[in-house]
MIDOSE-1310 file (N, C-alpha, C; in nm, 2 decimals, decimal comma, always signed):
residues 77
xxxx	-1,52/-7,80/-1,95/-1,41/-7,70/-1,98/-1,34/-7,76/-1,91; -1,18/-7,81/-1,99/-1,10/-7,84/-1,87/-0,97/-7,71/-1,88; -0,92/-7,72/-1,77/-0,81/-7,62/-1,76/-0,70/-7,70/-1,73; -0,59/-7,65/-1,79/-0,43/-7,64/-1,79/-0,42/-7,67/-1,65
xxxx	-0,32/-7,74/-1,60/-0,22/-7,69/-1,50/-0,17/-7,57/-1,46; -0,13/-7,51/-1,56/-0,08/-7,39/-1,56/-0,19/-7,28/-1,54; -0,27/-7,28/-1,60/-0,40/-7,21/-1,58/-0,43/-7,18/-1,45; -0,46/-7,30/-1,37/-0,48/-7,31/-1,24/-0,40/-7,29/-1,14
xxxx	-0,26/-7,30/-1,17/-0,15/-7,19/-1,09/-0,16/-7,10/-1,13; -0,16/-7,03/-1,21/-0,17/-6,87/-1,27/-0,31/-6,81/-1,16; -0,41/-6,89/-1,17/-0,52/-6,81/-1,10/-0,48/-6,84/-0,94; -0,43/-6,95/-0,90/-0,37/-6,93/-0,78/-0,28/-6,86/-0,71
xxxx	-0,22/-6,84/-0,81/-0,09/-6,71/-0,76/-0,17/-6,61/-0,73; -0,26/-6,55/-0,84/-0,36/-6,45/-0,86/-0,41/-6,40/-0,73; -0,51/-6,53/-0,70/-0,59/-6,53/-0,56/-0,49/-6,53/-0,45; -0,39/-6,58/-0,44/-0,27/-6,53/-0,32/-0,21/-6,40/-0,31
xxxx	-0,19/-6,35/-0,44/-0,18/-6,19/-0,39/-0,29/-6,08/-0,34; -0,40/-6,12/-0,42/-0,53/-6,03/-0,42/-0,51/-6,07/-0,26; -0,54/-6,18/-0,19/-0,56/-6,22/-0,04/-0,46/-6,16/+0,05; -0,31/-6,15/+0,02/-0,24/-6,11/+0,11/-0,25/-5,95/+0,10
xxxx	-0,27/-5,90/+0,00/-0,31/-5,73/-0,05/-0,40/-5,67/+0,05; -0,49/-5,78/+0,03/-0,63/-5,77/+0,14/-0,61/-5,77/+0,31; -0,50/-5,89/+0,33/-0,46/-5,91/+0,46/-0,37/-5,75/+0,50; -0,27/-5,72/+0,47/-0,22/-5,64/+0,49/-0,28/-5,50/+0,50
xxxx	-0,36/-5,49/+0,42/-0,45/-5,35/+0,42/-0,51/-5,36/+0,57; -0,58/-5,47/+0,61/-0,66/-5,49/+0,71/-0,55/-5,48/+0,86; -0,47/-5,52/+0,83/-0,30/-5,51/+0,93/-0,29/-5,36/+0,94; -0,26/-5,30/+0,83/-0,25/-5,15/+0,85/-0,36/-5,07/+0,90
xxxx	-0,52/-5,12/+0,88/-0,64/-5,07/+0,93/-0,62/-5,08/+1,08; -0,58/-5,21/+1,15/-0,62/-5,23/+1,27/-0,52/-5,16/+1,34; -0,39/-5,16/+1,29/-0,29/-5,05/+1,35/-0,31/-4,95/+1,37; -0,36/-4,85/+1,28/-0,43/-4,71/+1,26/-0,52/-4,69/+1,35
xxxx	-0,63/-4,77/+1,35/-0,73/-4,74/+1,42/-0,65/-4,77/+1,60; -0,55/-4,91/+1,64/-0,51/-4,87/+1,76/-0,45/-4,72/+1,81; -0,36/-4,70/+1,68/-0,25/-4,55/+1,72/-0,38/-4,40/+1,73; -0,49/-4,45/+1,67/-0,57/-4,33/+1,67/-0,66/-4,34/+1,80
xxxx	-0,66/-4,45/+1,85/-0,73/-4,46/+1,97/-0,63/-4,44/+2,11; -0,52/-4,42/+2,08/-0,39/-4,43/+2,17/-0,42/-4,54/+2,28; -0,45/-4,65/+2,18/-0,45/-4,74/+2,27/-0,31/-4,83/+2,34; -0,32/-4,89/+2,45/-0,18/-4,95/+2,46/-0,12/-5,02/+2,42
xxxx	-0,04/-5,10/+2,44/+0,02/-5,20/+2,35/+0,03/-5,31/+2,49; -0,08/-5,37/+2,51/-0,13/-5,50/+2,57/-0,13/-5,65/+2,49; -0,18/-5,75/+2,55/-0,21/-5,85/+2,49/-0,28/-5,86/+2,39; -0,41/-5,81/+2,42/-0,53/-5,77/+2,31/-0,53/-5,69/+2,17
xxxx	-0,41/-5,58/+2,17/-0,38/-5,55/+2,06/-0,23/-5,62/+1,99; -0,16/-5,66/+2,06/-0,07/-5,73/+2,01/-0,12/-5,86/+1,93; -0,22/-5,93/+2,00/-0,30/-6,05/+1,98/-0,36/-6,03/+1,84; -0,43/-5,88/+1,81/-0,54/-5,84/+1,72/-0,42/-5,81/+1,58
xxxx	-0,30/-5,79/+1,61/-0,21/-5,76/+1,51/-0,18/-5,92/+1,45; -0,13/-5,99/+1,54/-0,07/-6,16/+1,53/-0,21/-6,20/+1,39; -0,32/-6,18/+1,45/-0,41/-6,24/+1,38/-0,44/-6,23/+1,24; -0,41/-6,08/+1,23/-0,42/-6,01/+1,10/-0,31/-6,08/+1,00
xxxx	-0,18/-6,10/+1,07/-0,09/-6,17/+1,00/-0,10/-6,31/+0,99; -0,14/-6,40/+1,07/-0,13/-6,51/+1,08/-0,27/-6,63/+1,01; -0,38/-6,55/+0,96/-0,53/-6,60/+0,92/-0,46/-6,59/+0,77; -0,35/-6,53/+0,70/-0,33/-6,54/+0,54/-0,21/-6,65/+0,53
xxxx	-0,14/-6,68/+0,66/-0,08/-6,81/+0,62/-0,15/-6,92/+0,66; -0,25/-6,94/+0,72/-0,33/-7,07/+0,75/-0,36/-7,08/+0,61; -0,44/-6,97/+0,57/-0,52/-6,99/+0,46/-0,46/-7,04/+0,33; -0,32/-7,00/+0,30/-0,21/-7,04/+0,18/-0,17/-7,15/+0,23
xxxx	-0,12/-7,19/+0,33/-0,09/-7,32/+0,38/-0,21/-7,45/+0,37; -0,32/-7,44/+0,38/-0,48/-7,50/+0,33/-0,46/-7,52/+0,19; -0,45/-7,41/+0,13/-0,47/-7,38/-0,03/-0,36/-7,49/-0,08; -0,23/-7,45/-0,04/-0,12/-7,54/-0,10/-0,12/-7,69/-0,08
xxxx	-0,18/-7,73/+0,05/-0,25/-7,88/+0,09/-0,28/-7,92/-0,02; -0,43/-7,87/-0,06/-0,53/-7,91/-0,16/-0,44/-7,89/-0,32; -0,39/-7,81/-0,32/-0,31/-7,85/-0,47/-0,20/-7,96/-0,47; -0,17/-8,05/-0,34/-0,06/-8,11/-0,32/-0,14/-8,18/-0,32
xxxx	-0,24/-8,27/-0,29/-0,33/-8,36/-0,28/-0,39/-8,36/-0,43; -0,45/-8,24/-0,53/-0,49/-8,29/-0,64/-0,38/-8,34/-0,72; -0,26/-8,28/-0,73/-0,14/-8,31/-0,78/-0,10/-8,50/-0,73; -0,13/-8,57/-0,62/-0,14/-8,69/-0,57/-0,20/-8,80/-0,64
xxxx	-0,36/-8,72/-0,66/-0,45/-8,82/-0,69/-0,43/-8,80/-0,86; -0,40/-8,71/-0,95/-0,36/-8,72/-1,10/-0,26/-8,81/-1,11; -0,16/-8,82/-1,05/-0,03/-8,91/-1,08/-0,09/-9,07/-1,04; -0,18/-9,08/-0,94/-0,23/-9,23/-0,91/-0,32/-9,28/-1,02
x	-0,40/-9,22/-1,09/-0,52/-9,18/-1,17/-0,46/-9,26/-1,33
């Protein structure tokens, strides 16, 4: 079964949106957990929140790199 470029991209947009919503939910849960525990704003709490923000960006970067490699190989072939 062959899929067109538009089908693949629409699937990727959906996956990206779902992933970002999940990351936002986890960021909110991490923040609320810190509030409930009355945790101080120290390095560990900030690092936990930054990691919640950073890993979706890393995932998106790797996903777009994979897409760009696919496009380059399609042009050569």
